[in-house]
C-alpha positions as CSV (number, residue, x, y, z in Angstrom):
1,M,-64.7,115.1,-222.2
2,S,-64.0,111.5,-222.9
3,D,-66.6,108.8,-224.2
4,R,-65.8,106.3,-222.0
5,I,-65.6,106.5,-217.7
6,T,-62.0,105.6,-216.9
7,V,-61.1,104.3,-213.3
8,E,-59.7,107.2,-212.5
9,E,-62.8,108.9,-213.1
10,L,-64.7,106.5,-211.0
11,A,-62.2,107.1,-208.1
12,E,-62.9,110.6,-208.2
13,L,-66.8,110.1,-208.6
14,M,-66.7,107.5,-205.4
15,K,-64.7,110.5,-203.7
16,K,-67.0,113.5,-204.7
17,S,-70.4,111.2,-204.3
18,A,-69.7,109.2,-201.5
19,G,-66.7,111.0,-199.3
20,V,-65.0,107.4,-200.4
21,T,-61.0,108.0,-201.0
22,V,-59.6,105.0,-203.6
23,A,-56.5,105.4,-205.1
24,P,-57.0,104.4,-209.3
25,E,-54.4,101.9,-208.9
26,E,-56.2,100.3,-205.9
27,L,-59.3,100.3,-207.9
28,Q,-57.6,99.0,-211.2
29,Q,-56.1,95.9,-208.7
30,R,-60.0,95.4,-207.3
31,Y,-61.6,96.2,-210.1
32,D,-64.0,92.6,-209.2
33,T,-64.0,93.2,-205.6
34,G,-67.1,94.1,-204.2
35,F,-68.1,98.0,-203.7
36,D,-69.3,96.9,-200.2
37,A,-65.4,96.3,-199.5
38,F,-65.0,99.8,-200.7
39,G,-67.8,101.4,-198.1
40,I,-70.3,102.4,-201.1
41,D,-73.8,101.0,-201.3
42,S,-76.3,101.6,-203.4
43,L,-77.0,105.0,-202.4
44,A,-73.7,106.1,-203.1
45,L,-74.1,104.8,-206.3
46,L,-77.1,106.5,-207.2
47,G,-75.2,109.6,-206.4
48,I,-72.2,108.7,-208.8
49,V,-74.7,107.9,-211.5
50,G,-76.5,111.2,-210.8
51,E,-73.2,113.1,-211.3
52,L,-72.8,111.0,-214.9
53,E,-76.0,111.6,-216.1
54,N,-75.1,115.6,-215.1
55,R,-71.7,115.6,-216.6
56,Y,-72.6,114.2,-219.7
57,G,-76.3,114.8,-220.5
58,T,-77.6,111.0,-221.1
59,P,-79.2,108.6,-218.8
60,M,-77.5,105.9,-217.3
61,P,-79.1,102.5,-217.0
62,P,-81.8,102.2,-214.7
63,D,-79.2,99.1,-213.2
64,A,-76.1,101.1,-212.9
65,E,-76.8,101.9,-209.4
66,K,-77.6,97.7,-208.7
67,S,-73.7,97.3,-209.7
68,K,-71.5,94.7,-207.8
69,N,-68.2,96.1,-208.7
70,P,-66.2,98.4,-210.4
71,R,-65.9,96.4,-213.4
72,Q,-69.6,95.7,-214.0
73,F,-70.6,99.7,-213.0
74,L,-67.7,100.8,-215.8
75,D,-68.7,98.4,-218.3
76,L,-72.7,98.9,-218.3
77,V,-71.8,103.2,-217.8
78,N,-69.3,102.6,-221.1
79,S,-72.1,101.2,-222.9
80,A,-74.7,103.8,-222.3
81,L,-72.2,106.5,-222.9
82,L,-71.0,104.4,-226.3
83,A,-74.7,103.7,-227.6
84,G,-75.6,107.5,-226.6
85,A,-72.4,108.7,-229.0
């Protein structure tokens, strides 16, 4: 397990936690597109955050579920993981 969440892992979590399938390549190309454009709302992000906390055994930033886009989410989450490492 890496100490950083990748775009591929985020795409997998979006499918598992929110039922939204987005190819990692598309997610990378639309990195600054709002989560709402992908069909992800704050409740779905909360599910993704919970899954990450379970996987890594580390609390995620309290604002992670309020992230507007994949870039912001990954920056917040990866900062928390690096700080906890």
